[in-house]
C-alpha positions in Angstrom: -15.6 76.9 12.2 -16.1 77.7 15.8 -13.3 80.3 15.7 -15.1 82.0 12.7 -18.4 82.0 14.6 -16.7 83.5 17.7 -15.0 86.1 15.5 -18.3 87.0 13.9 -20.0 87.3 17.2 -17.3 89.6 18.6 -17.4 91.8 15.4 -21.2 92.1 15.7 -21.0 93.1 19.4 -18.2 95.6 18.7 -20.2 97.2 15.8 -23.3 97.4 18.0 -21.2 99.2 20.7 -19.8 101.5 18.0 -23.2 102.5 16.7 -24.5 103.2 20.2 -21.4 105.3 20.9 -22.0 107.4 17.8 -25.6 107.8 18.8 -24.7 109.1 22.2 -22.0 111.3 20.7 -24.5 112.7 18.2 -26.9 113.5 21.0 -24.2 115.2 23.0 -23.2 117.3 20.0 -26.9 118.2 19.3 -27.3 119.3 23.0 -24.1 121.4 22.9 -24.2 122.9 19.4 -27.8 122.5 18.2 -29.0 121.3 14.8 -26.1 122.9 12.9 -23.5 121.1 15.0 -25.3 117.8 14.6 -25.3 118.2 10.8 -21.6 119.1 10.9 -21.0 116.0 13.0 -22.8 113.8 10.5 -21.0 115.4 7.6 -17.6 114.8 9.3 -18.6 111.2 10.1 -19.6 110.6 6.5 -16.4 112.1 5.1 -14.2 110.0 7.5 -16.1 106.9 6.6 -15.8 107.6 2.8 -12.1 108.3 3.3 -11.5 105.0 5.2 -13.5 103.1 2.5 -11.5 104.8 -0.3 -8.2 103.9 1.4 -9.3 100.3 2.0 -10.3 99.9 -1.7 -7.0 101.5 -2.8 -5.1 99.0 -0.6 -7.2 96.2 -2.0 -6.5 97.1 -5.6 -2.8 97.6 -4.9 -2.6 94.1 -3.4 -4.4 92.7 -6.4 -2.2 94.6 -8.8 1.2 94.1 -7.2 0.9 90.8 -5.3 -2.0 88.5 -6.4 -1.8 88.9 -10.2 2.0 88.7 -10.5 2.2 85.7 -8.1 -0.5 83.8 -10.0 1.2 84.6 -13.3 4.6 83.5 -12.1 3.1 80.3 -10.6 1.2 79.6 -13.9 4.3 80.2 -16.0 6.4 78.1 -13.6 3.9 75.2 -13.9 4.2 75.3 -17.6 8.0 75.1 -17.7 8.9 73.3 -14.5 7.8 69.8 -13.3 5.9 71.3 -10.4 2.1 71.9 -10.2 0.5 75.3 -10.0 -0.7 74.7 -6.4 2.9 73.8 -5.4 4.4 76.9 -6.9 1.7 79.4 -5.8 3.0 79.8 -2.2 6.6 80.1 -3.4 5.7 82.8 -6.0 3.5 84.7 -3.5 6.4 84.7 -1.0 8.8 85.9 -3.7 6.5 88.7 -4.9 6.0 89.7 -1.2 9.7 89.9 -0.7 10.1 92.0 -3.9 7.4 94.4 -2.7 9.0 94.7 0.7 12.3 95.4 -0.9 10.7 98.0 -3.3 9.0 99.8 -0.4 
């Protein structure tokens, strides 16, 4: 639990530094290029943020579609036909699906 707390504190400190960096950068852009430059900076920042969020969601859905759902299905089917429990077969099926995905890539 202490590791998670330290990780959260580090992430919050890093995000605070990132926000202050963008604030200073926006001020610099406004001084150099005026209001139009500042609006362009905000537009580019929003587009980059949306693109990163879109890629993260795409990766999340790909992981769900090609790794989580097949490994859970294989573990469930294996627990029906084999003398092992679902929780025993889940790590094995996840590793197997991961290897299949690495081979496909």
